[in-house]
N, CA, C and O atoms as a MOPAC input file, in Angstrom:
PM7 MOZYME 1SCF
protein

 N    -24.40200 1   -21.31000 1    -8.48100 1
 C    -25.69600 1   -21.63600 1    -8.96900 1
 C    -26.06000 1   -21.13800 1    -9.91100 1
 O    -25.76800 1   -19.96800 1   -10.16200 1
 N    -27.02500 1   -22.10700 1   -10.93900 1
 C    -27.68300 1   -22.07100 1   -12.20900 1
 C    -28.61200 1   -21.19700 1   -11.95800 1
 O    -29.50700 1   -21.19900 1   -11.11200 1
 N    -28.18900 1   -20.09700 1   -13.14400 1
 C    -29.55800 1   -19.10800 1   -13.76300 1
 C    -30.99700 1   -20.04400 1   -13.82700 1
 O    -30.72300 1   -21.23400 1   -13.98400 1
 N    -31.95500 1   -19.86400 1   -13.76900 1
 C    -32.73300 1   -20.06700 1   -14.00200 1
 C    -33.55700 1   -18.38100 1   -14.81300 1
 O    -33.26700 1   -17.18500 1   -14.86200 1
 N    -34.40500 1   -19.07000 1   -15.19300 1
 C    -35.44300 1   -17.86300 1   -15.75200 1
 C    -36.78400 1   -18.08700 1   -16.39300 1
 O    -37.23300 1   -19.14700 1   -16.82800 1
 N    -37.34400 1   -16.89100 1   -16.37200 1
 C    -38.73500 1   -17.36000 1   -16.49900 1
 C    -39.39800 1   -17.32000 1   -18.04500 1
 O    -38.47600 1   -17.18300 1   -18.84800 1
 N    -40.60700 1   -17.39100 1   -18.66600 1
 C    -40.82100 1   -16.49800 1   -20.00600 1
 C    -39.71100 1   -15.55700 1   -20.47900 1
 O    -38.74100 1   -15.12200 1   -19.85700 1
 N    -40.16000 1   -15.33000 1   -21.91400 1
 C    -39.43300 1   -14.23300 1   -22.15300 1
 C    -37.68900 1   -14.40100 1   -21.54300 1
 O    -37.17600 1   -13.32100 1   -21.24800 1
 N    -37.06000 1   -15.29000 1   -21.40700 1
 C    -35.49700 1   -15.08100 1   -20.64600 1
 C    -35.81300 1   -14.01000 1   -19.84600 1
 O    -35.30800 1   -12.99500 1   -20.32600 1
 N    -36.37800 1   -13.80500 1   -18.91500 1
 C    -36.37100 1   -13.08700 1   -18.06300 1
 C    -35.81700 1   -13.03500 1   -16.35600 1
 O    -36.56900 1   -13.29800 1   -15.41700 1
 N    -34.69800 1   -12.73500 1   -16.23400 1
 C    -33.75800 1   -13.26700 1   -15.16100 1
 C    -34.35000 1   -13.06200 1   -13.55100 1
 O    -34.34700 1   -11.98400 1   -12.95500 1
 N    -34.77800 1   -14.16400 1   -13.08800 1
 C    -35.35500 1   -14.38300 1   -12.37300 1
 C    -34.80700 1   -14.07700 1   -10.79800 1
 O    -35.30400 1   -14.34100 1    -9.70300 1
 N    -33.49500 1   -13.36700 1   -11.21300 1
 C    -32.77300 1   -12.67800 1    -9.53600 1
 C    -33.35400 1   -10.75900 1    -9.92100 1
 O    -32.63400 1    -9.80700 1    -9.62100 1
 N    -34.60900 1   -10.61600 1   -10.54000 1
 C    -34.96800 1    -9.33300 1   -10.79900 1
 C    -34.93300 1    -8.55600 1    -9.65700 1
 O    -34.52900 1    -7.40200 1    -9.80000 1
 N    -35.18600 1    -8.84000 1    -8.81600 1
 C    -35.68000 1    -7.80100 1    -7.31400 1
 C    -34.56800 1    -7.92800 1    -6.59800 1
 O    -34.52400 1    -7.45200 1    -5.46300 1
 N    -33.36900 1    -8.66900 1    -7.21300 1
 C    -32.12200 1    -8.53700 1    -6.26200 1
 C    -31.37600 1    -6.81800 1    -6.18400 1
 O    -30.32800 1    -6.56100 1    -5.59200 1
 N    -31.90300 1    -6.20000 1    -6.65000 1
 C    -31.64100 1    -4.58300 1    -6.50500 1
 C    -32.30800 1    -3.74200 1    -5.82300 1
 O    -31.88900 1    -2.64400 1    -5.45600 1
 N    -33.44200 1    -4.22800 1    -5.59900 1
 C    -34.36300 1    -3.45700 1    -5.23100 1
 C    -34.97700 1    -3.18800 1    -4.04600 1
 O    -35.31400 1    -4.11100 1    -3.30400 1
 N    -35.15000 1    -2.14000 1    -3.79200 1
 C    -35.33900 1    -1.75900 1    -1.76700 1
 C    -36.30900 1    -2.01200 1    -2.03900 1
 O    -36.92900 1    -1.36200 1    -2.88000 1
 N    -37.11300 1    -3.72400 1    -1.03000 1
 C    -38.21900 1    -3.59300 1    -0.85900 1
 C    -38.42500 1    -2.69500 1     0.46400 1
 O    -37.56500 1    -2.12500 1     1.13700 1
 N    -40.24600 1    -2.75300 1     0.68500 1
 C    -40.85700 1    -2.18600 1     2.35200 1
 C    -41.69100 1    -3.01000 1     2.42400 1
 O    -41.94500 1    -3.88100 1     1.59200 1
 N    -42.28200 1    -2.77500 1     3.60400 1
 C    -43.12900 1    -3.49300 1     3.95100 1
 C    -44.07900 1    -2.35200 1     4.51400 1
 O    -43.95000 1    -1.12800 1     4.53300 1
 N    -45.58800 1    -3.63000 1     5.19700 1
 C    -46.27800 1    -2.81000 1     5.81900 1
 C    -47.06900 1    -3.08500 1     6.71900 1
 O    -46.84800 1    -4.17500 1     7.24700 1
 N    -48.15800 1    -2.35900 1     7.22100 1
 C    -48.83700 1    -2.74600 1     8.31700 1
 C    -49.88200 1    -1.95600 1     8.44400 1
 O    -49.93800 1    -0.87900 1     7.85000 1
 N    -50.87100 1    -2.40900 1     9.26000 1
 C    -51.97000 1    -1.41300 1     9.76900 1
 C    -52.61000 1    -1.48700 1    11.04800 1
 O    -53.03000 1    -2.42300 1    11.72900 1
 N    -52.56000 1     0.11800 1    11.22700 1
 C    -53.32500 1    -0.07800 1    12.65400 1
 C    -54.88700 1     1.06900 1    12.82500 1
 O    -55.23800 1     1.75800 1    11.86800 1
 N    -55.53200 1     1.08400 1    13.95400 1
 C    -56.84600 1     1.45000 1    14.01000 1
 C    -56.69800 1     2.87200 1    14.28000 1
 O    -57.56900 1     3.70300 1    14.02400 1
 N    -55.12700 1     3.22600 1    15.01100 1
 C    -54.91200 1     4.55800 1    15.31600 1
 C    -53.78400 1     5.33900 1    14.96400 1
 O    -52.77500 1     5.40700 1    15.66700 1
 N    -53.97300 1     6.06000 1    13.65100 1
 C    -52.39600 1     6.95700 1    13.43400 1
 C    -52.04900 1     7.43700 1    14.32600 1
 O    -50.87400 1     7.14400 1    14.55100 1
 N    -52.49600 1     8.11500 1    15.06600 1
 C    -51.93900 1     9.22800 1    15.90600 1
 C    -50.98600 1     8.62100 1    16.95700 1
 O    -49.80900 1     8.82800 1    17.25200 1
 N    -52.08800 1     7.67400 1    17.47000 1
 C    -51.30100 1     7.08200 1    18.61600 1
 C    -50.19300 1     6.38500 1    18.61200 1
 O    -49.28500 1     6.42300 1    19.44300 1
 N    -50.34000 1     5.28700 1    16.98200 1
 C    -48.99500 1     4.85000 1    16.72100 1
 C    -48.09900 1     5.71400 1    16.80800 1
 O    -47.27500 1     5.67800 1    17.72200 1
 N    -48.09700 1     6.89600 1    15.62100 1
 C    -47.17900 1     7.97300 1    15.70400 1
 C    -46.54700 1     7.82900 1    16.84700 1
 O    -45.40800 1     7.36300 1    16.88000 1
 N    -47.21700 1     8.21800 1    17.95600 1
 C    -46.46200 1     8.63500 1    19.42300 1
 C    -45.90800 1     7.66900 1    19.63700 1
 O    -44.68700 1     7.67800 1    19.79900 1
 N    -46.81700 1     6.26400 1    19.71800 1
 C    -45.75000 1     5.08000 1    19.86500 1
 C    -44.19600 1     4.80800 1    19.83900 1
 O    -43.29700 1     4.71300 1    20.67500 1
 N    -44.33500 1     4.72300 1    18.35600 1
 C    -43.03700 1     4.29600 1    17.37900 1
 C    -41.83400 1     5.73400 1    17.79600 1
 O    -40.63900 1     5.50000 1    17.97400 1
 N    -42.49800 1     7.35800 1    17.91000 1
 C    -41.35400 1     7.94500 1    17.97600 1
 C    -40.94500 1     8.32900 1    19.43500 1
 O    -39.80700 1     8.63000 1    19.79500 1
 N    -42.41400 1     8.24800 1    20.45200 1
 C    -41.88600 1     8.92000 1    22.22000 1
 C    -41.19200 1     6.95700 1    22.46500 1
 O    -40.03000 1     6.95800 1    22.87400 1
 N    -41.59100 1     6.00800 1    22.32500 1
 C    -41.45000 1     5.11700 1    23.16300 1
 C    -39.87500 1     4.15600 1    22.16600 1
 O    -38.81600 1     3.76900 1    22.66000 1
 N    -40.12300 1     4.10200 1    21.40000 1
 C    -39.43500 1     3.32200 1    20.10200 1
 C    -38.13600 1     4.38600 1    19.50800 1
 O    -37.07800 1     3.78200 1    19.32800 1
 N    -38.11400 1     5.58200 1    19.25400 1
 C    -37.51200 1     6.63900 1    19.35100 1
 C    -37.19200 1     6.56000 1    17.51100 1
 O    -36.33300 1     7.12500 1    16.83300 1
 N    -38.01600 1     5.85100 1    17.22900 1
 C    -38.42100 1     6.03900 1    15.39600 1
 C    -38.13200 1     7.71000 1    14.94400 1
 O    -38.41200 1     8.58700 1    15.76100 1
 N    -37.58500 1     8.05200 1    13.66300 1
 C    -38.18500 1     9.18600 1    12.89600 1
 C    -39.25700 1     8.89800 1    12.67800 1
 O    -39.26000 1     7.67300 1    12.79700 1
 N    -40.67000 1     9.35700 1    12.30800 1
 C    -41.45700 1     9.20800 1    11.41000 1
 C    -42.23000 1    10.37100 1    10.80300 1
 O    -42.17700 1    11.48500 1    11.32200 1
 N    -42.94900 1    10.12400 1     9.70500 1
 C    -43.45000 1    11.39300 1     9.21900 1
 C    -44.64100 1    10.64200 1     8.90700 1
 O    -44.69300 1     9.41200 1     8.92500 1
 N    -45.84300 1    11.61100 1     8.54700 1
 C    -47.23800 1    11.40200 1     7.81500 1
 C    -46.87000 1    12.03900 1     6.50900 1
 O    -46.69000 1    13.25700 1     6.49700 1
 N    -46.73900 1    11.34200 1     5.40900 1
 C    -47.26500 1    11.55100 1     3.78100 1
 C    -48.25000 1    12.07900 1     3.47900 1
 O    -49.29300 1    11.86100 1     4.09600 1
 N    -48.19200 1    12.78600 1     2.61000 1
 C    -48.78900 1    13.23000 1     1.94200 1
 C    -50.08500 1    12.34400 1     1.32000 1
 O    -50.67300 1    12.90500 1     0.39600 1
 N    -50.39100 1    11.54900 1     1.56500 1
 C    -51.75800 1     9.90000 1     1.65000 1
 C    -51.78500 1     9.90700 1     2.99600 1
 O    -52.70600 1     9.12800 1     3.23800 1
 N    -51.40400 1    10.25300 1     3.93100 1
 C    -51.94100 1    10.42100 1     5.40200 1
 C    -51.98600 1     9.07300 1     5.59300 1
 O    -52.99900 1     8.41300 1     5.82600 1
 N    -50.38300 1     8.50700 1     5.44400 1
 C    -49.72600 1     6.68300 1     5.64400 1
 C    -48.47100 1     7.59400 1     6.72000 1
 O    -47.93000 1     8.66700 1     6.45500 1
 N    -48.30200 1     6.81600 1     7.83100 1
 C    -47.52200 1     6.99000 1     8.48000 1
 C    -46.07100 1     6.42300 1     8.11200 1
 O    -46.07500 1     5.23900 1     7.77700 1
 N    -44.83800 1     7.06700 1     8.11800 1
 C    -43.54400 1     6.17000 1     7.39000 1
 C    -42.96900 1     6.08400 1     8.31900 1
 O    -42.83500 1     7.23800 1     8.72600 1
 N    -42.41000 1     5.28800 1     9.10600 1
 C    -41.15700 1     4.73600 1    10.08000 1
 C    -39.89000 1     4.94600 1     9.27200 1
 O    -39.89700 1     4.33500 1     8.20400 1
 N    -38.82900 1     5.64700 1     9.51900 1
 C    -37.75700 1     5.75500 1     8.63300 1
 C    -36.73700 1     4.60800 1     9.53800 1
 O    -36.55500 1     4.93800 1    10.71000 1
 N    -36.23500 1     3.62900 1     9.19800 1
 C    -34.99600 1     2.68900 1     9.80500 1
 C    -34.00400 1     2.99900 1     9.02000 1
 O    -33.90800 1     3.36800 1     7.84900 1
 N    -32.99700 1     2.69800 1    10.21300 1
 C    -31.37300 1     2.65000 1     9.88300 1
 C    -31.46500 1     2.55900 1     7.99400 1
 O    -32.57400 1     2.40400 1     7.48300 1
 N    -30.40800 1     2.65500 1     7.24800 1
 C    -30.31400 1     2.49800 1     6.42600 1
 C    -30.89100 1     2.66500 1     5.13600 1
 O    -30.76700 1     1.88300 1     4.19400 1
 N    -31.77600 1     4.14400 1     5.15800 1
 C    -32.96100 1     3.91800 1     4.73100 1
 C    -33.91100 1     3.95300 1     4.35700 1
 O    -34.51500 1     4.60700 1     3.50600 1
 N    -34.18100 1     2.92800 1     5.25400 1
 C    -35.70300 1     1.45500 1     5.12500 1
 C    -36.89400 1     2.89400 1     5.47300 1
 O    -36.71700 1     3.86500 1     6.20900 1
 N    -37.84800 1     2.60300 1     4.79200 1
 C    -38.78100 1     2.87200 1     5.21600 1
 C    -40.19800 1     1.55800 1     5.60800 1
 O    -40.38800 1     0.42100 1     5.17500 1
 N    -40.71700 1     2.15000 1     6.29500 1
 C    -41.79000 1     1.03200 1     6.85100 1
 C    -43.01500 1     1.55600 1     6.95700 1
 O    -43.28200 1     2.05400 1     8.05100 1
 N    -44.11200 1     1.59300 1     5.84000 1
 C    -45.47000 1     2.22000 1     5.76200 1
 C    -46.58600 1     1.70300 1     7.04000 1
 O    -46.82100 1     0.52100 1     7.29400 1
 N    -47.20400 1     2.91200 1     7.76900 1
 C    -48.19400 1     2.11100 1     8.79200 1
 C    -49.48600 1     3.17100 1     8.17800 1
 O    -49.53900 1     4.37000 1     7.90200 1
 N    -50.21200 1     2.31600 1     8.14900 1
 C    -51.41300 1     3.35200 1     7.08200 1
 C    -53.23000 1     2.50200 1     8.15700 1
 O    -53.38600 1     1.30400 1     8.39400 1
 N    -54.08400 1     3.48500 1     8.48400 1
 C    -54.89800 1     3.55000 1     9.10500 1
 C    -55.90000 1     2.88700 1     8.00300 1
 O    -56.15100 1     3.03600 1     6.80700 1
 N    -56.48000 1     1.78000 1     9.47100 1
 C    -57.74000 1     0.91100 1     8.78700 1
 C    -59.03100 1     0.95400 1     9.69800 1
 O    -58.80800 1     0.22000 1    10.66100 1
 N    -60.05400 1     1.40900 1     9.76900 1
 C    -61.16500 1     1.11400 1    10.55900 1
 C    -61.41200 1     0.26800 1    11.25900 1
 O    -61.82200 1     0.21200 1    12.41800 1
 N    -60.96100 1    -0.95200 1     9.98700 1
 C    -61.67100 1    -2.32000 1    10.76500 1
 C    -60.37000 1    -3.33400 1    11.27100 1
 O    -60.22000 1    -4.55600 1    11.29300 1
 N    -59.64300 1    -2.34100 1    11.60500 1
 C    -58.16800 1    -3.07800 1    11.98000 1
 C    -58.33400 1    -4.49700 1    12.89200 1
 O    -59.34100 1    -4.71100 1    13.56600 1
 N    -57.41400 1    -5.25000 1    12.82300 1
 C    -57.12400 1    -6.36300 1    13.54400 1
 C    -55.77400 1    -6.28500 1    13.55100 1
 O    -55.03900 1    -5.73100 1    12.73200 1
 N    -55.42100 1    -7.05300 1    14.82200 1
 C    -53.83100 1    -6.84500 1    14.82100 1
 C    -53.39100 1    -8.05100 1    14.23100 1
 O    -54.18000 1    -8.97300 1    14.02500 1
 N    -52.47400 1    -8.10000 1    14.01200 1
 C    -51.69600 1    -9.03300 1    13.65500 1
 C    -51.00000 1   -10.35900 1    14.29900 1
 O    -49.83300 1   -10.17100 1    14.64200 1
 N    -51.52800 1   -11.69600 1    14.52700 1
 C    -51.17200 1   -13.16300 1    15.12400 1
 C    -50.04000 1   -13.44500 1    15.20900 1
 O    -49.65300 1   -14.46500 1    15.78000 1
 N    -49.09600 1   -12.38700 1    14.52100 1
 C    -47.50900 1   -12.62300 1    14.51600 1
 C    -46.57700 1   -11.60000 1    14.30500 1
 O    -46.92000 1   -10.43200 1    14.11900 1
 N    -45.52800 1   -11.94300 1    14.32200 1
 C    -44.66100 1   -11.36600 1    14.37400 1
 C    -44.61600 1    -9.90300 1    13.08900 1
 O    -44.02600 1   -10.14200 1    12.03500 1
 N    -45.10300 1    -8.81800 1    13.23500 1
 C    -44.94600 1    -7.82400 1    11.79700 1
 C    -43.68000 1    -7.19000 1    11.92500 1
 O    -43.73700 1    -6.35700 1    11.02100 1
 N    -42.52100 1    -7.04800 1    12.50000 1
 C    -41.85500 1    -6.63800 1    12.80500 1
 C    -40.33800 1    -6.65800 1    13.97700 1
 O    -40.31300 1    -6.44400 1    15.18800 1
 N    -39.54600 1    -6.89900 1    13.31300 1
 C    -38.46200 1    -7.58300 1    14.61400 1
 C    -37.31300 1    -6.61100 1    14.56500 1
 O    -36.94500 1    -6.35800 1    13.41700 1
 N    -36.57700 1    -5.93100 1    15.64700 1
 C    -36.03100 1    -4.84600 1    16.15600 1
 C    -34.71000 1    -5.79400 1    16.62700 1
 O    -34.60600 1    -6.32200 1    17.73400 1
 N    -33.72800 1    -5.88400 1    15.52800 1
 C    -31.93600 1    -6.58200 1    16.10900 1
 C    -31.66900 1    -5.34800 1    17.05200 1
 O    -31.90000 1    -4.14100 1    16.99400 1
 N    -30.97700 1    -6.35700 1    18.09900 1
 C    -30.35800 1    -4.83300 1    19.16900 1
 C    -29.29300 1    -6.48600 1    19.93200 1
 O    -29.31300 1    -7.71600 1    19.90700 1
 N    -28.36800 1    -5.11200 1    20.62000 1
 C    -27.15700 1    -5.61800 1    21.03900 1
 C    -27.61500 1    -6.66200 1    22.35700 1
 O    -27.19500 1    -7.81800 1    22.41000 1
 N    -28.30700 1    -6.22300 1    23.14700 1
 C    -28.93800 1    -6.61000 1    24.39300 1
 C    -30.76600 1    -6.80900 1    24.78700 1
 O    -31.50000 1    -6.07400 1    25.44800 1
 N    -30.94900 1    -7.62000 1    24.33800 1
 C    -31.86800 1    -8.01500 1    24.65400 1
 C    -33.03600 1    -7.78500 1    25.83800 1
 O    -34.22400 1    -7.46400 1    25.86900 1
 N    -31.95100 1    -8.15300 1    26.82300 1
 C    -32.86500 1    -8.54500 1    28.08500 1
 C    -32.52700 1    -6.43500 1    28.53700 1
 O    -33.48700 1    -5.71600 1    28.81500 1
 N    -31.15200 1    -5.91500 1    28.50000 1
 C    -31.29200 1    -4.35500 1    28.36700 1
 C    -32.42300 1    -3.50800 1    28.04700 1
 O    -33.07400 1    -2.69900 1    28.70800 1
 N    -32.49900 1    -4.09700 1    26.32300 1
 C    -33.81700 1    -3.56300 1    25.76900 1
 C    -34.58300 1    -3.56700 1    26.67400 1
 O    -34.80100 1    -2.56300 1    27.35200 1
 N    -35.42400 1    -5.26900 1    26.95800 1
 C    -36.58600 1    -4.84000 1    28.01900 1
 C    -36.59600 1    -4.59100 1    28.86500 1
 O    -37.67600 1    -4.61000 1    29.45600 1
 N    -35.21300 1    -4.10900 1    29.65500 1
 C    -35.09700 1    -3.43300 1    30.62400 1
 C    -36.04400 1    -1.88300 1    30.69500 1
 O    -36.84400 1    -1.38000 1    31.48300 1
 N    -35.40400 1    -1.49900 1    29.35600 1
 C    -35.83700 1     0.21600 1    29.49800 1
 C    -37.07800 1     0.26600 1    28.85100 1
 O    -37.57200 1     1.39100 1    28.92100 1
 N    -37.98700 1    -0.82800 1    28.04300 1
 C    -38.78300 1    -0.90000 1    26.97900 1
 C    -40.17200 1    -0.44900 1    28.25000 1
 O    -41.15400 1     0.29000 1    28.18600 1
 N    -39.51600 1    -1.45800 1    29.46700 1
 C    -40.39600 1    -2.00400 1    30.65100 1
 C    -40.87700 1    -0.68400 1    31.42100 1
 O    -42.02600 1    -0.27800 1    31.59400 1
 N    -39.57900 1    -0.10100 1    31.85700 1
 C    -39.82600 1     0.98400 1    32.29100 1
 C    -40.58300 1     2.52900 1    31.51200 1
 O    -40.80800 1     3.62000 1    32.03500 1
 N    -40.79900 1     2.10500 1    30.25900 1
 C    -41.24400 1     3.34000 1    29.71400 1
 C    -43.08000 1     2.68400 1    29.69300 1
 O    -44.04000 1     3.33400 1    29.27900 1
 N    -43.12600 1     1.39700 1    30.20900 1
 C    -44.76700 1     1.32500 1    30.69900 1
 C    -44.52600 1    -0.11500 1    29.68700 1
 O    -45.24600 1    -1.05700 1    30.01900 1
 N    -43.72200 1    -0.33400 1    28.66400 1
 C    -44.27300 1    -1.81100 1    27.54600 1
 C    -44.14600 1    -2.84000 1    28.54800 1
 O    -43.22500 1    -2.95800 1    29.35600 1
 N    -45.16400 1    -3.57400 1    28.41500 1
 C    -45.57300 1    -5.02600 1    28.57600 1
 C    -45.46200 1    -6.14100 1    27.82900 1
 O    -46.42500 1    -6.44200 1    27.12400 1
 N    -44.47500 1    -6.83900 1    27.82500 1
 C    -43.70500 1    -8.56200 1    27.11500 1
 C    -44.63600 1    -9.33500 1    27.41700 1
 O    -45.15000 1    -9.48900 1    28.52500 1
 N    -45.00900 1   -10.11300 1    25.91900 1
 C    -46.10700 1   -10.96000 1    26.31200 1
 C    -45.39500 1   -12.37500 1    27.21700 1
 O    -44.17500 1   -12.27100 1    27.34700 1
 N    -45.65900 1   -12.91500 1    27.47900 1
 C    -45.61500 1   -14.25200 1    28.54800 1
 C    -46.04100 1   -15.39700 1    27.63400 1
 O    -47.22000 1   -15.37300 1    27.28000 1
 N    -45.27900 1   -16.38900 1    27.19800 1
 C    -45.04900 1   -17.68900 1    26.26600 1
 C    -45.02700 1   -18.90900 1    26.97700 1
 O    -43.95800 1   -19.47300 1    27.20700 1
 N    -45.95300 1   -19.29800 1    27.29000 1
 C    -45.50800 1   -21.39000 1    26.78000 1
 C    -45.50800 1   -22.37100 1    26.61900 1
 O    -44.96900 1   -23.33300 1    27.16800 1
 N    -46.34300 1   -22.19300 1    25.55200 1
 C    -46.46200 1   -22.90600 1    24.15000 1
 C    -46.21500 1   -22.60600 1    22.87000 1
 O    -46.66600 1   -21.49900 1    22.57700 1
 N    -45.64700 1   -23.18700 1    21.94800 1
 C    -44.55200 1   -23.92000 1    22.01800 1
 C    -43.14900 1   -23.54700 1    22.34600 1
 O    -42.16300 1   -24.28100 1    22.28100 1
 N    -43.21800 1   -21.97200 1    22.80400 1
 C    -42.00600 1   -21.85300 1    22.76100 1
 C    -42.32400 1   -21.29800 1    24.39000 1
 O    -43.49700 1   -21.15300 1    24.73100 1
 N    -41.12000 1   -20.97900 1    25.42900 1
 C    -40.72400 1   -20.69100 1    26.58100 1
 C    -40.49000 1   -19.00000 1    26.86000 1
 O    -39.37900 1   -18.60200 1    26.51300 1
 N    -41.30900 1   -18.08500 1    27.38000 1
 C    -40.01300 1   -17.21700 1    27.65100 1
 C    -39.83700 1   -16.70000 1    29.27000 1
 O    -40.85800 1   -16.78500 1    29.95100 1
 N    -39.04600 1   -16.35800 1    29.69300 1
 C    -39.41300 1   -16.42500 1    31.22400 1
 C    -39.93000 1   -15.26000 1    31.74700 1
 O    -40.59500 1   -14.57900 1    30.96600 1
 N    -39.73500 1   -14.70800 1    33.31600 1
 C    -40.43600 1   -14.21100 1    34.07600 1
 C    -39.97300 1   -12.24900 1    33.11900 1
 O    -40.53700 1   -11.22300 1    33.50000 1
 N    -39.37600 1   -12.25100 1    32.46800 1
 C    -39.35100 1   -10.63300 1    31.60100 1
 C    -40.20400 1   -11.19300 1    30.21400 1
 O    -40.08800 1   -10.61800 1    29.13200 1
 N    -40.64900 1   -11.80800 1    30.31300 1
 C    -40.70000 1   -12.03900 1    28.54900 1
 C    -39.60500 1   -12.81000 1    27.11200 1
 O    -39.63300 1   -12.85900 1    25.88200 1
 N    -38.90000 1   -13.20700 1    28.02700 1
 C    -37.57600 1   -13.10800 1    26.82700 1
 C    -37.45100 1   -14.92200 1    26.70900 1
 O    -37.48700 1   -15.64200 1    27.70700 1
 N    -37.35400 1   -15.25300 1    25.79900 1
 C    -37.20500 1   -16.60000 1    25.29700 1
 C    -35.54700 1   -16.69200 1    25.27600 1
 O    -34.84300 1   -16.02900 1    24.51500 1
 N    -35.24600 1   -17.27900 1    25.88300 1
 C    -33.46200 1   -17.66900 1    25.85500 1
 C    -33.49000 1   -18.85200 1    25.01000 1
 O    -34.03900 1   -19.88400 1    25.39600 1
 N    -32.77200 1   -18.72600 1    23.56800 1
 C    -32.66500 1   -19.95000 1    22.50100 1
 C    -31.48600 1   -20.64700 1    22.97200 1
 O    -30.97100 1   -20.63200 1    24.09000 1
 N    -31.09000 1   -21.37600 1    21.72100 1
 C    -29.82200 1   -21.97200 1    21.78200 1
 C    -28.30300 1   -20.60400 1    22.05400 1
 O    -28.36900 1   -19.49800 1    21.51800 1
 N    -27.20300 1   -20.99000 1    22.86800 1
 C    -26.51300 1   -19.87600 1    22.90900 1
 C    -26.81800 1   -18.58100 1    22.93700 1
 O    -27.80100 1   -18.49400 1    23.67300 1
 N    -26.55500 1   -17.64400 1    22.58800 1
 C    -26.93500 1   -16.18300 1    23.20500 1
 C    -28.64600 1   -16.07800 1    22.33400 1
 O    -29.46200 1   -15.25600 1    22.74900 1
 N    -28.86500 1   -16.67000 1    21.57100 1
 C    -29.94600 1   -15.81300 1    21.09300 1
 C    -31.03400 1   -15.85300 1    22.20600 1
 O    -31.27400 1   -16.69700 1    23.06900 1
 N    -31.69000 1   -14.49700 1    21.85800 1
 C    -32.80800 1   -14.10700 1    22.94100 1
 C    -34.00800 1   -13.50100 1    21.88200 1
 O    -33.62900 1   -13.12100 1    20.77400 1
 N    -34.97300 1   -13.44400 1    22.11600 1
 C    -35.88300 1   -12.76900 1    21.74800 1
 C    -37.18100 1   -12.59700 1    22.81700 1
 O    -37.66000 1   -13.42700 1    23.58900 1
 N    -37.58200 1   -11.12600 1    22.54700 1
 C    -39.05500 1   -10.61100 1    23.59700 1
 C    -40.03800 1   -10.12700 1    22.27700 1
 O    -39.86200 1    -9.88700 1    21.08200 1
 N    -41.08000 1   -10.13300 1    23.15800 1
 C    -42.21900 1    -9.64300 1    22.32200 1
 C    -43.14200 1    -8.85300 1    23.06700 1
 O    -43.56800 1    -9.08300 1    24.19900 1
 N    -43.46300 1    -7.68700 1    22.14500 1
 C    -44.33200 1    -6.59900 1    22.81300 1
 C    -45.07900 1    -6.69200 1    21.68900 1
 O    -45.04200 1    -7.48900 1    20.75100 1
 N    -45.83500 1    -5.66100 1    21.95200 1
 C    -47.37500 1    -4.71200 1    21.11500 1
 C    -47.43900 1    -3.53000 1    21.40200 1
 O    -47.28200 1    -2.84900 1    22.41500 1
 N    -47.89700 1    -3.24300 1    19.52200 1
 C    -47.82100 1    -2.05900 1    19.85400 1
 C    -49.08600 1    -1.15600 1    20.41000 1
 O    -49.72300 1    -1.79700 1    21.24600 1
 N    -49.51800 1    -0.08700 1    20.21300 1
 C    -51.37100 1     0.81100 1    20.82500 1
 C    -52.27100 1    -0.64900 1    19.85500 1
 O    -52.98400 1    -1.33900 1    20.58400 1
 N    -52.22700 1    -1.04600 1    18.40500 1
 C    -52.95000 1    -1.42700 1    17.61900 1
 C    -52.68800 1    -2.89400 1    18.11500 1
 O    -53.60800 1    -3.57800 1    17.66700 1
 N    -51.93900 1    -3.56300 1    18.75100 1
 C    -51.85400 1    -4.65800 1    19.26600 1
 C    -51.40300 1    -5.49700 1    18.15900 1
 O    -51.97300 1    -6.57300 1    17.98200 1
 N    -50.21200 1    -5.04700 1    17.20400 1
 C    -49.51500 1    -5.91000 1    16.37600 1
 C    -48.60700 1    -6.62200 1    17.37300 1
 O    -49.05200 1    -6.68100 1    18.51900 1
 N    -47.55700 1    -7.10700 1    17.17200 1
 C    -46.52000 1    -7.77700 1    17.61700 1
 C    -45.56900 1    -7.56400 1    17.03200 1
 O    -45.48400 1    -7.72200 1    15.81500 1
 N    -44.57600 1    -7.12600 1    17.82500 1
 C    -43.55000 1    -6.43600 1    17.63400 1
 C    -42.24200 1    -7.26800 1    18.70100 1
 O    -42.64700 1    -7.83500 1    19.71600 1
 N    -40.95800 1    -7.27900 1    18.43700 1
 C    -40.33600 1    -8.22500 1    18.79400 1
 C    -38.45800 1    -7.48300 1    18.58400 1
 O    -37.96600 1    -6.93800 1    17.59600 1
 N    -37.73000 1    -7.82800 1    20.18400 1
 C    -36.53700 1    -6.88200 1    20.32400 1
 C    -35.85300 1    -8.29900 1    20.18600 1
 O    -36.30800 1    -9.28500 1    20.76500 1
 N    -34.30100 1    -8.35300 1    19.07500 1
 C    -34.03100 1    -9.57400 1    18.71600 1
 C    -32.51200 1    -9.76200 1    19.16600 1
 O    -31.77500 1    -8.79200 1    18.99000 1
 N    -31.97700 1   -10.91200 1    19.72800 1
 C    -30.52600 1   -10.59900 1    19.77400 1
 C    -29.94400 1   -10.43000 1    18.22800 1
 O    -30.70400 1   -10.79100 1    17.32900 1
 N    -28.69300 1    -9.92300 1    17.88000 1
 C    -27.94400 1    -9.92000 1    16.78000 1
 C    -26.84300 1   -11.02100 1    17.12800 1
 O    -25.93000 1   -11.27100 1    17.91500 1
 N    -27.72900 1   -11.65400 1    15.70600 1
 C    -26.50900 1   -12.84500 1    15.66300 1
 C    -25.31200 1   -13.32000 1    14.61200 1
 O    -24.57200 1   -14.26000 1    14.90300 1

């Protein structure tokens, strides 16, 4: 691969060693914290700025911030790779999670699982703020 550079010969690969983080909004921070802890089993903390931090494996964090005029994302904001999508869907359904049903442009089955080529599977659900999350097969 040929290295390309910006002005002043700064390397375009400067972000390769930086651990990026992501964030999204919710309309009720306490409800989000209860959901991400009790239902999904994530470790969380509300930091000194009043922002919820989701602790993700590998030391990564996702920031969840309160927003009074929050509008749910209309796309998947967070994917959870799992070894067994169907088993995870069953476990989350038992905890009261409803999985999204889609027919166009993708097709989900009665459990809400899109079964793709090979062993690829994905199922979408929403957090209390209406943001779309998924469980997806590890491939």
